[in-house]
C-alpha positions as CSV (number, residue, x, y, z in Angstrom):
1,X,-36.9,92.5,175.2
2,X,-35.1,95.4,176.8
3,X,-31.8,94.4,178.5
4,X,-33.3,95.6,181.8
5,X,-36.8,94.2,181.1
6,X,-38.8,92.7,184.0
7,X,-41.3,89.8,183.7
8,X,-43.7,89.0,186.5
9,X,-45.9,86.0,187.0
10,X,-44.1,83.1,185.2
11,X,-42.1,81.7,188.1
12,X,-44.7,80.9,190.7
13,X,-46.5,82.6,193.5
14,X,-44.2,84.8,195.7
15,X,-41.2,84.2,193.4
16,X,-39.0,87.0,192.2
17,X,-39.7,88.4,188.7
18,X,-37.4,87.5,185.8
19,X,-35.0,90.3,185.0
20,X,-33.2,90.7,181.7
21,X,-33.1,88.8,178.4
22,X,-31.0,85.9,179.8
23,X,-33.5,84.9,182.5
24,X,-36.4,85.1,180.1
25,X,-34.7,83.1,177.5
26,X,-33.8,80.4,180.1
27,X,-37.4,80.2,181.1
28,X,-38.6,80.0,177.5
29,X,-36.1,77.2,176.8
30,X,-37.4,75.2,179.8
31,X,-40.9,75.7,178.5
32,X,-40.0,74.5,175.0
33,X,-38.2,71.4,176.4
34,X,-41.3,70.5,178.4
35,X,-43.8,71.1,175.6
36,X,-43.1,69.6,172.2
37,X,-45.0,70.9,169.2
38,X,-45.4,74.2,171.1
39,X,-47.8,76.7,169.6
40,X,-48.6,80.1,171.1
41,X,-51.5,81.8,169.3
42,X,-52.4,85.4,170.0
43,X,-56.2,85.5,170.0
44,X,-57.0,89.1,171.0
45,X,-55.0,92.3,171.7
46,X,-55.8,95.7,173.2
47,X,-53.3,98.5,173.0
48,X,-53.4,101.8,174.9
49,X,-50.4,104.0,175.0
50,X,-47.3,102.0,175.9
51,X,-49.4,99.0,177.2
52,X,-50.6,96.0,175.3
53,X,-52.9,93.3,176.7
54,X,-52.8,90.0,174.9
55,X,-55.1,86.9,175.3
56,X,-53.3,83.8,174.0
57,X,-53.8,80.1,173.6
58,X,-50.9,77.6,174.3
59,X,-50.9,74.2,172.7
60,X,-48.3,71.4,172.9
61,X,-47.5,67.9,174.1
62,X,-45.8,67.2,177.4
63,X,-42.5,65.6,176.3
64,X,-39.8,66.8,178.7
65,X,-38.9,66.7,182.4
66,X,-38.6,70.5,182.7
67,X,-41.8,70.9,184.8
68,X,-40.4,68.7,187.6
69,X,-41.7,65.3,186.6
70,X,-41.5,62.7,183.9
71,X,-43.0,63.4,180.5
72,X,-46.5,62.0,180.0
73,X,-46.8,62.5,176.2
74,X,-50.3,64.0,176.8
75,X,-51.5,67.0,174.8
76,X,-52.2,70.3,176.6
77,X,-54.1,73.3,175.6
78,X,-54.6,76.3,178.0
79,X,-54.9,80.1,177.8
80,X,-53.3,83.1,179.4
81,X,-53.3,86.9,179.5
82,X,-50.2,89.1,179.4
83,X,-49.9,92.8,179.9
84,X,-46.7,94.3,178.4
85,X,-45.2,97.8,178.7
86,X,-43.2,98.7,175.7
87,X,-40.3,101.2,175.7
88,X,-38.4,102.1,172.4
89,X,-40.0,99.1,170.7
90,X,-38.8,96.6,173.3
91,X,-40.6,94.8,176.2
92,X,-39.8,96.8,179.3
93,X,-42.1,95.1,181.7
94,X,-44.6,92.2,181.5
95,X,-47.3,90.8,183.8
96,X,-48.5,87.3,183.1
97,X,-51.4,85.1,184.2
98,X,-51.7,81.7,182.6
99,X,-54.0,78.8,183.5
100,X,-51.2,76.4,184.5
101,X,-53.8,74.5,186.7
102,X,-55.5,73.3,183.5
103,X,-52.2,72.3,182.0
104,X,-51.3,70.2,185.1
105,X,-54.7,68.6,185.1
106,X,-54.3,67.7,181.4
107,X,-50.9,66.0,182.0
108,X,-52.4,64.1,185.0
109,X,-50.5,65.7,187.8
110,X,-53.5,67.4,189.4
111,X,-56.9,65.9,189.7
112,X,-60.1,67.7,188.7
113,X,-62.1,68.4,191.8
114,X,-65.8,67.3,191.8
115,X,-68.4,69.9,191.3
116,X,-70.8,70.5,194.2
117,X,-74.3,69.0,193.8
118,X,-76.8,71.2,192.0
């Protein structure tokens, strides 16, 4: 990641983007503390010029307090999409959209709403 790199979309709606390597590393450490056995698999990529779009799958087990509540030990699996802009071989800017709702449903913090009748 570039020293002045900017990462959007990982800190919640309306929150400021992460700037620089230090803030990104801190977020990643928090994520790893919350999810043991963390696996991030890149499923698909599309590259055009200095942009790369990546569809990825995240797997792990909720083992830490880092998401704001006690660990549940439950497995999680969810997906996300990132768009990254590369400059001189380093991440200059990134936009992220991950299905954290599914993760929160899997650890039991958010209920699954009923489907409307057919």
